[in-house]
FIFIMAR-424592 format. One record per residue (C-alpha): residue in three letters; y, x, z. Coordinates in steps of 0.001 Angstrom, whole numbers, plus 500000, padded with zeros to 6 digits. Last residue first. Layout:
N
ALAYXZ...
% end
This chain:
388
LEU534900509786457014LYS537175512786456687PHE536406514798459832ARG538361516096462806GLU539300512533463812LEU535639511948464622TYR535923513681468021ARG538909511485468895THR536709508357468680ALA534065509814471019ALA536773510807473520GLU538314507327473355VAL534910505714473952ALA534383508121476870GLU537686507070478482ASP536612503442478194VAL533213504425479677LYS534729506090482730GLY533598503458485259PRO530044503982484052GLU529939507345485839THR526354508628486015GLY525613509140482352ASN522364509133480415GLY522314510561476899ILE520883509868473454CYS521170511986470269THR520480511154466639ALA520883512947463296GLY518733515963463999LYS517043516049467369GLY517988514633470749GLY519513515314474122ALA522201514128476476LYS523062515013480063GLY524734513436483067GLY528444512852483488VAL530555510114481914VAL533343512373480527GLN531554515650479792SER528656513565478552VAL530874512161475777THR531617515614474356SER527949516547474674ALA527026513458472647TRP529313514614469804GLU527998518176469935THR524377516985469776ALA525094514493466973SER526901517167464995ALA529812516731462583GLY530489519775460416GLN531557518149457148LYS527998518327455831SER526886516481458978ALA529190513587458126GLU527503513088454755GLU524038513527456277PRO524501510680458751VAL525440511129462436TYR523840508616464853CYS524958508385468443GLY523782507479471923HIS524994506304475301VAL523307505012478453VAL525529504345481454LYS524710504296485134GLY525619502528488326GLY526883504051491593GLU530387502849490869LYS530483499884488546GLY530047498981484921GLU531792496093483218GLU528747494114482134GLY526312495562484603GLU524553498925484231LEU526233499887480986ALA525385500364477286PHE527439502572474953LEU526920503152471223TYR528265505777468819VAL527708505108465108VAL528461506697461752LYS527246504689458747LYS525594506232455677ALA522005505387456707MET522636501674457125LYS519098500264457011ALA516775502946458422LYS519240505139460337VAL521170502109461554SER517951500458462764ASN516888503675464467LEU520229503774466282ALA519793500169467447GLU516265500899468691GLY517458503976470587VAL520225502006472314ALA517732499299473299LYS515224501919474426SER517870503678476529ASN518676500488478447ALA521724500715480699GLY522297496979480294VAL522962495103477032GLY524995491898476920PRO527715493433474762LEU526964496881473264ARG529981499032473895GLY531934500949471256VAL532171503355468337PHE531409501959464894VAL532260503972461774LYS531958503431458023GLU534026500266457828ASP534366498667454412LYS531859495900455169ASN533563494833458369LYS531899491504459158ASP528418492666458086PHE529153496057459682PHE529825494471463078GLN526953492006462722THR524442494817462175VAL525701496781465191ALA525559493771467524GLU522229492584466075THR520501495872466881ALA521785495861470447LEU520943492185471006LYS517378492637469719MET516785495696471904GLU518350493759474800LYS515876490888474414LYS512898493246474248GLN514131495120477323VAL514708491892479205ALA511181490694478391LYS509699494089479278GLN511645494155482537GLU510476490635483385ASP506844491560482716LEU507263494704484799GLN508764492753487694ALA506023490102487473LYS503440492892487551VAL505116494453490607VAL505203491081492389LYS501516490514491596ALA500665493995492901VAL502606493240496095ARG500482490134496646GLU497249492069496051ARG498401494819498409PHE499138492186501067ARG495591490859500708GLY494168494350501197LYS496416494868504215THR495122491621505698ILE491532492834505348ALA492334496284506733SER493991494597509721ILE497269496291510597ASN498730499762511144LEU501310499827508330GLN501999503200506730ASN500906502226503214LEU502667498875503635ASP505953500642504431GLN505881502617501173GLN504997499577499063VAL507628497441500790SER510344500048500157LYS509415500341496485VAL509456496543496101GLU512781496381497952ALA514396498772495457GLU513111496743492497LYS514357493545494161GLU517867494977494471SER517759496262490880GLY517010492822489484HIS514602489891489507MET515578487160491926MET513982487324495368LYS511368484707496334GLU508402487124496371LEU510407489557498475ARG511099486884501090ALA507367486137501306LEU506679489861501703ARG509076490035504639GLU507342487056506251GLY503968488749505732PHE505374491897507329LEU506272489911510430ASP502812488301510542ALA501135491698510126VAL503103493146513033ARG502085490190515221GLN498437490603514153VAL498629494304515016GLU499937493316518455HIS497228490711519074ALA494572493333518347ASP496235495728520787GLU496243492973523404GLY492478492588523176THR490626494634520579VAL491242497396518057ALA489184498768515187ILE488352501993513343ILE485315501938511073ARG483640505078509742ARG481061505515506982ILE478318508117506617GLY476167508425503465LYS477841511658502383ALA480504512439504953ILE483588510808506517GLY483817507679504357SER486405505061505236GLU486996501671506832GLU490285500978508641LEU492048498551510925ILE489201496204511849ILE490467493572514301LEU488427492440517300GLU489952489603519313LYS489963488146522856ILE487849490920524455ASP487700488978527748GLY485884486201525867THR482894488552525650LYS482157488064529347ALA481876490582532199VAL483402493359530120HIS481610496688529769THR481435500176531276GLY478988502726529883GLY475328503622530424CYS474002502265527144PHE470709501462525435GLU471544498525523242VAL470919494791522760SER473302492627520703VAL471336489429520113GLN470118487858516858ARG467322490431516638TRP466218489041520010ALA464928485935518214GLU462114488021516722ASN460365487973520136GLY458548491283520686PRO460053491848524152ASP458732488544525568ARG459317488537529341LEU461434491692528896LEU464175489907526965GLU464359487243529670GLU464769489914532345VAL467566491488530287GLU469553488258530447VAL470737487018527057GLY474370486873525854VAL475242490507525253SER472430492763526449VAL472946496228527910VAL469779498199528713ARG470062501183531081VAL467219503667530598PRO464516504529533133ASP463798507137531921PRO466770508942530454TYR467655508792526730THR467692511566524132GLU469886510676521144GLY468748511454517594PHE470039508162516138VAL471932506194518782ALA469953503198520029ARG469845499528519093VAL467233497042520323GLY466106494656517595GLN462860493575519255ILE462519494981522769GLN459608497471522691ARG461868500478523283ALA462806499040526700THR459185499151527866GLU458821502820526953LEU462153503662528599ALA461426501861531885VAL464339499495532397ASP467695499759534203LYS469612496517533856ALA472806495253532188TYR474009491758531236VAL477168490721529355THR477918487002529655CYS478759485320526372ASN482229483917525715GLN481012482274522491ARG484382483243520988ILE483434486941521093TYR480278486383519037LYS482120484315516418THR484907486899516260CYS482391489684515668GLN480727487737512853ASP484139486994511329GLU484994490719511424ILE481741491586509670LYS482241488827507080GLU485796490044506414LEU484603493620506115GLU481991492504503591ALA484653490802501430ASP486911493845501754SER484071496007500476VAL482222498523502653PRO482027501849500841ALA478492502801499774LYS475431504581501196HIS475625503412504793SER474903505278508029PHE477322504579510857ASP480423505915512590PHE482297503667515026ARG485809504211516350LEU487373502077519070LYS491069501818519830GLU493914502143522370PRO491977502639525613ALA489442504938523927VAL485810504386522909LEU484683506882520283SER481487506561518301GLY478743508451516498ARG476021508121513901GLN474946504543514610ASP472289503282512218ILE472702500670509484GLY469718500479507162ASP468768497137508764GLY471232495203506620LEU474933495156505721ILE475955491815507251GLU473686491459510305ARG473422495206510840LEU477204495580510804ALA477602492586513124TYR475349494143515795ASN477229497447515721LEU480521495534515878ILE479277493632518959HIS478315496897520664THR481671498457519742GLY483514495401521101THR481657495900524400HIS483145499385524484ASN486578498379523192ASN487047495630525751ARG485779497817528574ILE488146500609527491PRO490987498064527419TRP490330497264531106ARG489694500839532307ARG493266502003531718LEU494856499188533706GLU492094499534536312GLU492628503230537022TYR489452504413538730GLU488618505180542327CYS485919507065544224THR486502507713547934VAL484679510719549387LYS482916511484552679ASP482015515138553170GLY478391515841554193ALA478019518994552140ASN481409520515551475PHE483772519929548587SER486833522031547724GLY490569521835547137TYR492401521797543772LYS492145520491540207MET488416519648540336
% end
């Protein structure tokens, strides 16, 4: 009581908030139907271990030794939907406790103490009919529970039951969170919108824009409050997109490694007297492996050549992109004082970022591809100090 007082003989008016009570009814009867469906799909080892019926959701804890698979969740949800679609009448009646316990398949909360008489709630079959033949095996196909709570008049009022989450909360105890009615329709609407977004992602061309959208979709999907079954299917679709992205990246990387190596080889084949190559790698993006592969090729096959290579994000480079650069300094140049680390550091001062490496090679990542021409000039000027 918030204020005032009661006296013996006072007349009182009892009221409840209908808009709040309506979704609670949906969720409560939905909990009974879920309890029934769990036993039907997972077996008789299912016992209720707790529940929460709120206006916005229902939560049901139950005994089960293993996580419930997506395939099992789908069967459970389908079983609930089938029951709801039958638009069964929900019956309730107070029954002597000993008599009520004899009803075949009746569900009760493990460890709960019930009053005598106890209220029996049956979904689809009148309680009087149950009591005429309480041992009838057919009652195992009916949701029958001891319960004193509020329920819908007919199961059709529930409209939908959507399982949002299945998880473990203790050893041998699982938890399902679900929604019904308008809340179920809302999560379906959200799922439909996300499905459309995913379809657009699947049609996007491979590239940096798609890579960014993949990351965004993955993050948003983790936070999405939708059907656990639908979320599982979305994860599978995203996984396929990610795999396709990786396959494409590997193919591009392999192609660019070949292009980088060929560019350096062709330059020295056409300019046999040249000892130095400083310049961009045509057709190669900001691919450190491609630059590294080209440098390794020079080291293995053209060990006396001096090389500085540049590869850009986009053919001409653009603001917000990146540049990968790397060099190879042979022993002859090293004896004159040339250093791969010093040379790469000189370039990094122009294009930003850092460079690192050991011995004759060094590779760096820059943040200002628009300054590559200036960096090429800086790399060329560095060599003017030596007789190559």
